[in-house]
C-alpha positions in Angstrom: 34.6 -221.5 -98.9 35.9 -222.6 -102.3 39.6 -223.3 -102.8 41.3 -220.6 -104.8 43.0 -221.9 -107.9 45.8 -219.9 -109.4 47.8 -220.4 -112.5 51.5 -221.1 -112.1 54.3 -220.2 -114.5 57.5 -222.3 -113.9 60.7 -220.8 -115.3 64.0 -222.6 -115.3 67.4 -221.4 -116.6 70.3 -223.7 -117.1 74.0 -223.1 -117.8 75.8 -226.1 -119.3 79.3 -227.4 -118.4 82.1 -226.4 -120.7 82.4 -230.0 -121.9 78.7 -230.3 -122.8 78.5 -231.5 -126.4 76.1 -230.1 -129.0 74.6 -233.6 -129.2 73.9 -233.6 -125.4 72.3 -230.2 -125.6 70.1 -231.2 -128.5 69.1 -234.3 -126.6 67.8 -232.1 -123.8 65.5 -230.3 -126.2 64.4 -233.5 -127.8 63.5 -235.2 -124.6 61.9 -232.1 -122.9 59.7 -231.6 -126.0 58.2 -235.1 -125.5 56.8 -234.2 -122.0 53.7 -232.3 -123.1 52.5 -235.6 -124.7 53.2 -237.5 -121.5 52.1 -235.0 -118.8 48.6 -233.6 -119.5 48.9 -231.0 -116.7 51.2 -228.9 -119.0 49.1 -226.0 -120.2 51.9 -224.4 -122.2 55.5 -225.5 -122.6 58.4 -223.7 -124.3 62.0 -225.0 -124.2 65.1 -224.1 -126.0 68.6 -222.6 -126.1 69.4 -218.9 -125.5 69.2 -216.9 -128.7 72.7 -215.6 -128.1 71.7 -211.9 -128.3 73.1 -210.8 -124.9 76.4 -212.0 -123.5 76.4 -213.6 -120.1 72.9 -215.2 -120.3 72.1 -218.7 -119.2 72.4 -221.3 -122.0 68.9 -222.7 -121.9 65.4 -222.0 -120.7 62.2 -223.8 -119.8 58.9 -222.0 -119.4 55.9 -224.0 -118.4 52.3 -222.9 -117.4 50.0 -224.9 -115.2 46.4 -224.4 -114.1 47.2 -224.9 -110.4 50.0 -225.5 -107.9 48.8 -229.2 -107.8 49.3 -229.5 -111.5 52.8 -228.0 -111.2 53.6 -230.5 -108.5 52.4 -233.4 -110.7 54.8 -232.3 -113.4 57.7 -231.6 -111.1 57.5 -235.1 -109.6 56.4 -237.0 -112.8 58.7 -240.0 -113.5 59.2 -239.0 -117.2 60.2 -235.5 -116.2 62.5 -236.8 -113.5 64.1 -239.2 -116.0 64.9 -236.3 -118.4 66.5 -234.5 -115.5 68.6 -237.4 -114.4 69.6 -238.8 -117.8 70.0 -235.7 -119.9 70.2 -232.5 -117.9 72.2 -233.3 -114.7 75.2 -234.8 -116.6 75.8 -231.5 -118.4 74.5 -229.0 -115.8 76.7 -226.3 -114.4 74.1 -224.0 -112.8 70.3 -223.9 -112.5 68.0 -221.1 -111.5 64.2 -221.5 -111.1 61.1 -219.6 -110.1 57.4 -220.3 -109.9 55.1 -217.3 -110.5 51.5 -216.9 -109.6 49.6 -215.7 -112.7 
């Protein structure tokens, strides 16, 4: 029997610490936007700050699509992705919420 492949959408929401600077927040975007060129498993990748339309939202979102669970796992564990998390996201991270959806 053939293995069933399902597309995966990964959604992450961040809230920054009160002392996170505009420069630190901009660096998150800059560094995350480099990942599609480094991780070929990314089918679609959208990152950026909240538009500020509704009060109480998270500060930042990442939406990434993958052809399979395996491709998501390669992205999740990729050293370049892990470096962005360690060097740019964790130092200013207050809260994080994430979900992976089957498409």
